[in-house]
LUMBAVO-436972 format. One record per atom (N, C-alpha, C): x, y, z; residue in one letter. Coordinates in steps of 0.2 Angstrom, whole numbers, plus 5000, padded with zeros to 4 digits. Layout:
XYZA;...
//
This chain:
453552095181M;454052085174M;454652065175M;454952015173T;455552005171T;455952005166T;456852005167G;457052045162G;457752005163G;458351985157A;458651945158A;458951995150A;459951975151A;460152015145A;459752025142A;459652105141G;459252135136G;458552115136G;458152085139A;457552065138A;456952055144A;456552115141I;456152115147I;455252075145I;454952055151R;454052025149R;453952065153R;453152075151L;452652115155L;452352055153L;451752085159V;450952015156V;450552055158V;449952075151A;449352135152A;448752085158A;448452105162T;447952115167T;447152135163T;446852145166E;446052155164E;446152225166E;446552255169A;446552315173A;446852365167A;447352305161D;447452365156D;447152365153D;446552325151R;445952325144R;445752405140R;446052375134G;445852455130G;446452505129G;446952485135E;447552525135E;448052535127E;448352605125R;448752585121R;449352575123R;449352485116L;450152465120L;450552535122L;450852585120D;451552635120D;451352665127D;450652675128R;450552695136R;450552645141R;450552565140F;450352535140F;451152495145F;451452535142L;452352525141L;452652585145L;452552595144A;452852665148A;452652675156A;452152665159A;452252645164A;452052605169A;452252565164R;452852475167R;453252525167R;453752545163L;454252575163L;454752635163L;454752665168P;454852735170P;455352765168P;456052715165D;456552735165D;456552735156D;455752715152L;455852755146L;455452775143L;455652845142S;455252905139S;454552855134S;453752875133R;453452855126R;453952855120R;454252895120A;454652895111A;454952865110A;455252825116R;455852785117R;455352735112R;454852715120I;454652645115I;454352665108I;454052675108Q;453652675100Q;454052665095Q;454752695097Q;455152685093Q;455452625095Q;455552585101L;455652495099L;454952495097L;454252495098I;453852445095I;453852445087I;454352505084R;454352505077R;455052485075R;455452505079G;455652435074G;455952365076G;455552355080G;455452265078G;455852245088G;455852265092Q;455952255099Q;455452235104Q;454752265101V;454252235103V;454252175100V;453752105105H;453552055102H;452852035108H;452252025106L;451652005109L;451651915108L;451051915111S;451051855110S;450551815109S;449951885103Q;449451905101Q;449451935097Q;449251965090G;449252035088G;449952065084G;449852095080T;450252125079T;450652215080T;451252225084P;451352255089P;451252335085P;450952395089K;450952455084K;450952505090K;450852545092P;451052585097P;450252595101P;449752625096A;448952635096A;448752545099A;449052495096L;448552435099L;448352425104L;447552415104A;447152385111A;447552355115A;447952375121I;447852285125I;447052235126I;447552175124D;446752115123D;447152075129D;447052075133P;447152035139P;446751965140P;447251905139P;447651905141P;448351925138P;448851955137L;449551985133L;450252025137L;450551955132E;451251975135E;451651975132E;451552005133V;452552065129V;453152065131V;453652045126R;454252025126R;454552115122R;455052125127I;455652185123I;456352185124I;456452185116D;457052145118D;457652215116D;457952245124L;458352325123L;458852275119L;459252335114P;459752335110P;460052365114P;460952345116P;461452395119P;461352445117P;461552485122P;461952575120P;462352565115P;461852615112E;462252625105E;462852675107E;463352685103P;464252705105P;463952805104P;464452825107A;464152905105A;464252915100A;464152965098G;464052965091G;464453035088G;464253115091P;464153155093P;464953165094P;465453165093R;466353205096R;466253275098R;466553275107P;466653325108P;467153365104P;466953435104E;467153495102E;467453565106E;467853595105A;468153665112A;467853695110A;467253705108L;466853765105L;466653835111L;466753875109P;466453935112P;465853925116P;465753905122L;464853925124L;464753945133L;464453985135T;464254015140T;464053985144T;464153945150V;463853895150V;463353955160V;462753965163L;462654005166L;462753985172L;462353875171Y;462153865179Y;462153775176Y;462353745182D;462753685180D;462853645186D;462453605189D;462253555194D;462353465191D;462353405197E;462253365193E;461453335190E;461153375188D;460453365187D;460453365180D;460653465179L;460453525173L;460753595170L;460953595167A;461253635165A;460953695160A;461253775162V;460953785156V;461653845153V;461253875145V;461953895144V;461453925138V;462053965136D;461554025130D;462154005123D;461653985122K;461753965110K;462054025110K;462354015104P;462554085102P;462454075093P;462054135092A;461754125083A;462254115082A;461954045075G;462254015071G;462653925072G;462353915077M;462553865081M;461853815080M;461953765075V;461453725074V;461553695082V;460853685082V;460553635093V;461053565092V;460853505087H;461053435087H;461453415079H;461853365078P;461953345072P;461353335067P;461253365062A;461353315056A;461153325050A;461153305044A;461153325037A;461653415036A;462253375030G;462353445032G;462953485039G;462753465045H;462953485049H;463253425055H;463653395051A;464053325060A;464453355065A;464653415065G;465153455070G;465053515069G;465053555074G;465253595075G;464553635081G;464153585083T;463453605085T;463453605092T;462653625095L;462953645104L;462853575105L;462853505103V;462653445107V;463753425104V;464153465103N;464853435098N;464953495107N;464853545109A;464953605111A;464853575120A;464253525121L;464053505128L;464453445128L;464753425126L;465053345125L;465553385129L;465953415126H;466553445127H;466553495137H;465853525136H;465853555144H;465553535150H;465253485148L;464853455154L;464953405155L;464853365160Q;465153305161Q;464353265161Q;464153235159G;463453185159G;462953205156G;462653175151L;461953215149L;461753175146L;460753185147S;460253105149S;460553095139S;460253025140G;459952995136G;459452975128G;458953015134I;458153015129I;458253035122I;458653085122G;458653095116G;458853035108G;459153015112G;459652975109G;460552985106G;460652945101R;461752955105R;461953045098R;461053075093E;461353115091E;461053195096E;460553195102R;460453255103R;460153225113R;461053195113P;461253195119P;460953265129P;460453255131G;460353315134G;459853365133G;459553355125I;459453395124I;458553425123I;457953445129V;457553465129V;456953485125V;457353555123H;457053595118H;457653625113H;457453675110R;457753705105R;457753775101R;457953785098L;458453845096L;458453845089L;458153885085D;458353875077D;459053915076D;459253915073R;460253915070R;460353985071R;459954025068G;460254095067G;459754125074G;459454085080T;459154115086T;459754115095T;459954165095S;460454155100S;459754155107S;460154125113G;459954125121G;460054055123G;459654085127L;459754025133L;458953945131L;459553905132M;459353815134M;459253765140M;459053745143V;459153715149V;459353635148V;459453625148I;459853525146I;460153485151I;459753435152A;459653365156A;460253325157A;460353315164K;460953305164K;461053195163K;460153205167H;460153135165H;459453115163H;459053045163D;458553025160D;457853075163D;458053055174R;457353075176R;457553135175R;457753165175A;457753255174A;457553285167A;457453245165H;457553265154H;456453245157H;456553205156R;455653185157R;455253225162R;455653245169Q;455353325169Q;455353375168Q;455953385165L;455753435159L;455453465155L;455353415153A;454953395148A;454053385148A;454153375153R;453453375156R;453153445156R;453653495163Q;453753565161Q;453453595155Q;453853565151F;453653615144F;453053605140F;453153495139Q;452353505137Q;451653545144Q;451653545151D;451353565152D;451053635152D;451653645149R;451653745149R;451653795155R;452253735158R;452353765166R;453153815163R;453453845156V;454053855158V;454053915154V;454353965157D;454154025159D;454754055153D;454554065144K;454854065139K;454754165135K;455354165137Q;455154225135Q;455754275130Q;455454305120Y;456254315118Y;456154395116Y;456754415115V;456454515114V;456854495106V;456354525106A;456254545098A;456154625092A;456654635085L;456554675084L;456154665077L;455354685077V;454854675073V;454754755067V;454354715060W;454354775057W;453854815060W;453754885060G;452954925059G;452954915068G;452254965071R;452154955076R;451754915080R;452054885086V;451854845091V;451454845097V;451254845096A;451054865105A;450854795107A;451154815115A;450954795122A;450154775126A;450654665124G;449654655125G;449154645118G;449654625115L;449354565106L;449554505108L;448954455108T;448854415108T;448954355100T;449354305100L;449354295094L;449354205095L;448554185091D;448354105094D;448254065085D;448354075084Q;448354035076Q;448953975079Q;448453895074P;449053855075P;449753865068P;450153825073I;450753835066I;450853765064I;451053725054G;450953665053G;451353675049G;451753615045R;451953635039R;451953675033R;452153735031D;451753745025D;451653715018D;451153705017P;451053625010P;451453665005P;451553725005R;452153774996R;452453774998R;452853765002H;453453775006H;453753745009H;453853695010R;454353665015R;454753655020R;455053745018Q;455553765021Q;455153815027Q;454753835028R;454253885031R;453553825032R;453553875038M;452853865041M;452353895043M;451753875042S;451053925044S;450753905047S;450253945048S;449253935050S;449053915044S;449153935040R;448853885034R;448653795035R;449453775038A;449453715037A;448953685037A;448953615035P;447953595036P;448153545042P;448853535045A;448753495051A;449153515059A;448953615058G;449253635062G;449153625070G;449753635075R;449653625083R;449753735088R;449153685088A;449153765094A;449753795096A;449753835094A;450353915096A;449953955098A;450153975104L;449954045110L;450454065109L;450654155109T;451154205108T;450854245112T;451354285118H;451054355120H;451554415120H;451254465115V;451554525117V;451754565124V;452554575126V;451954575134V;452454655137V;452954655131D;453154735131D;453354755124D;453254835124A;453754835115A;453754935116A;454354915112T;454654985112T;454755015104T;454255065102A;454455125097A;454955125095A;455355095090R;455755135087R;455855165079R;455255185078G;455255235070G;455055195068G;455255155062D;454855125057D;454955055063D;455255035069L;455054965071L;454954935076L;454854905082T;454654895087T;454954845090T;455254855097L;455554815100L;455454785105L;455154715103V;454554675111V;454954635113V;454454585118R;454554575120R;454254505122R;454354435120V;453554405118V;453654325122V;453554325125R;453254255128R;452754205126R;453154135124I;452654105123I;452454045126I;452054045126A;451753985129A;451753885127A;451953905119T;451853855118T;452853855113T;452853775108G;453753805107G;453753745098G;453153785096R;453353755088R;453453825085R;453853745081T;454753785075T;454153835072T;454853885073H;454553955070H;454153995076H;453953985078Q;453154015080Q;453154075080Q;453654115084I;453854175084I;453854225076I;454254195073R;454254215069R;453754225062R;453354125063V;452654145060V;452254205063V;451854175068H;451554235072H;451454295072H;452354295070L;452354405071L;452254425064L;452554375059S;452554405050S;451754385047S;451554345050E;450754335046E;450254405052E;450454435054A;450054475060A;450254545055A;450854535051G;451154615045G;451754625052G;452054605055H;452654625059H;453154575060H;453454555054P;454054505051P;454654515056P;454954465058V;455954505065V;456154535058V;456654585059A;457054595056A;457354565057A;457954565047G;458354495047G;458054445044G;457354425045D;457254355043D;457154345036D;457354335033A;457454305025A;456754265023A;456654235026L;456254165025L;455554175028L;455354235029Y;454654275032Y;454654325034Y;455154365026G;454854445024G;455054505030G;455754495035G;456154545037G;456754565033G;456854555027V;457454545024V;456854605017V;457154695018R;457054735014R;457854765008R;457654755003R;458254734998R;458154855001R;457954865000A;457954924999A;457854985008A;458555025006L;458555035016L;458555085016L;457955145017P;458355225017P;458855245025P;459155285023S;459955295027S;459755295035S;459455315038R;458855295044R;459155225047R;458755155044L;458655105046L;459455075041L;459955105038A;460255075035A;460655005039A;460755005048P;460954945051P;461054895048P;460354905047L;459754835047L;460354775042L;460454825038A;460854775032A;461454735039A;461754765040R;462254695045R;461754645049R;461154665048L;460754575051L;461154535046L;461554455046D;461354405042D;460754355049D;460754375052R;460254315056R;459454365058R;458954325060P;458354375062P;458554385067P;458254445071F;458454495076F;458054455083F;458154395085L;457754345087L;458054325091L;458254305099H;458554285105H;458254305112H;458154235115A;457854195122A;458154195126A;457954285129A;458254325134A;458154275139A;457454275143H;457054225148H;456854175148H;457354125152L;456954045153L;456854045160L;456054035165G;455954005171G;455553935170G;455853905178F;455753835178F;455553815185F;455353745186A;455653715194A;456353655192A;456453645197H;457253625196H;456753545197H;457153505194P;456953455192P;456853405199P;457253425201T;457453365209T;457253415214T;457253445217S;457053505222S;456253555221S;456153555214G;455553585214G;455853665215G;456253695216D;456253755219D;456153815211D;456053865211P;456053865204P;456653905202P;456753885199L;457553945193L;457353995189L;457554045187A;457354095182A;458254125179A;458354125173F;458954135169F;458854225165F;459454245164D;459054285161D;460054295157D;459754295147A;460554325144A;460354385141A;460854425144P;460554485137P;460854475131P;460554515127L;460454555120L;461354525117L;461554475112P;462154465110P;462554525106P;463154535104A;463454605106A;463254595098A;463054565092D;462954575086D;462354615085D;461854595089L;461054615092L;461054685093L;461654715099T;461854775104T;462054825097T;462454805092A;463054835088A;462154875084A;461654835080V;461254835077V;460954895080V;460454895088L;460254945090L;460455015093L;461155005092Q;461655055093Q;461655085088Q;461955075083A;461755085076A;461355145075A;460755085078L;459855125074L;459755205078L;460255185083D;460055245088D;460255325087D;461055295084A;461355365081A;461355395073A;460855365073V;460655375064V;460155385067V;459555395071R;458855415071R;458755485072R;458455515069P;458255595067P;458055645078P;458355675079A;458155725084A;457655705084A;457155735080H;456455735082H;455955675078H;455755635083P;455555565080P;455255615075P;454455645075G;454055675068G;454155675063G;454655705064R;455155725055R;455355655053R;455455615054E;455855535051E;455555535042E;
//
C-alpha cells in the first residue's frame, strides 16, 4: 500500500479473489469503517484498474485500487451549552443520560438543540466515523426516550463499541409503563421493518424486517397498567414500542403505537400528563473498548415519569380488587 496527498493505492492478490470490494478495503484500511468505505465507493472516490467500483464487486486479480481520500469536512454542528448529565468520561468514551425531547443528531428541522450540539460543548474529542453530523454517536435513542447512551471519543473506540452492539454483547435495559397485565419472562422476537402503509411507523409485518429480540425481565402490576423492565438483544428503530404494542401492551403515552387513550377514568387521570412515551433507558453495560473491563451504568427515572407514577399511586384505591 502506498499513499500520498490523500491518495491510497492497493493491489489485490490471488488470495483476495472473490472477496467483496468493500470488505477487501475494510480489511486493508482498519482506520476506515466499512460504512465509510461504501460511502467513498458510491461517491466516486474509489477507482479500479478494471471494472466498475461497487461495494459488492467481487475481486478479480490482478486488480489495482486507488482511493482518493477527501480532506476532512469542517465541523457542522456547533457546540451548545445545553443541560446534559455526564455519568462517565475518560479519554476513550463517555456515558450520558439523554433527556427526553432531545433529538440525537442534527437533521431536517433540527439543526440545533440536539445531543450532538450538547456533546460538542461538554466533551473534548469525539470520533469521526459517524461523519460531521454524528460525531461520537455509536447508537441512538428516540427523541421521546430518555436515558443512557455511550459516546465514542475516537474512531478505534467507536469501532470496538459498535462491534459489541452488533454482536449483542451490550446489556441494554429499559423501564416502561405499559397497558394491561404483563408477566415477567415474556419474550418477543418478531422481525421489525418500516411499515409500508405508514412511513412514520415500524412494524413486524414489514416485507423486509430485521431480526429483533425483546425480553421482559421484570414486571410489577399497577392496576390497569404494568411497570416493566425490558432487555433488548437488538436495537431496531422503535423496537420496544412496536413489540409491546403488537403484543397488546402499548407503552403509555405513545401516540404513534396506540398508547394514548382519550377517555381516562379518574384513577388513570395522571397519564394525561405524559407528553411522550413512558420509556427510559435505565441500564447500560458493556466492555471498555481499551481495557476490556466491564462497565455498567444505571440512570434513575427522570422527574416527569416519576411524577406520573407517584400521582397514579396517590389515586389508586386502597383495595385493588375494587378498582
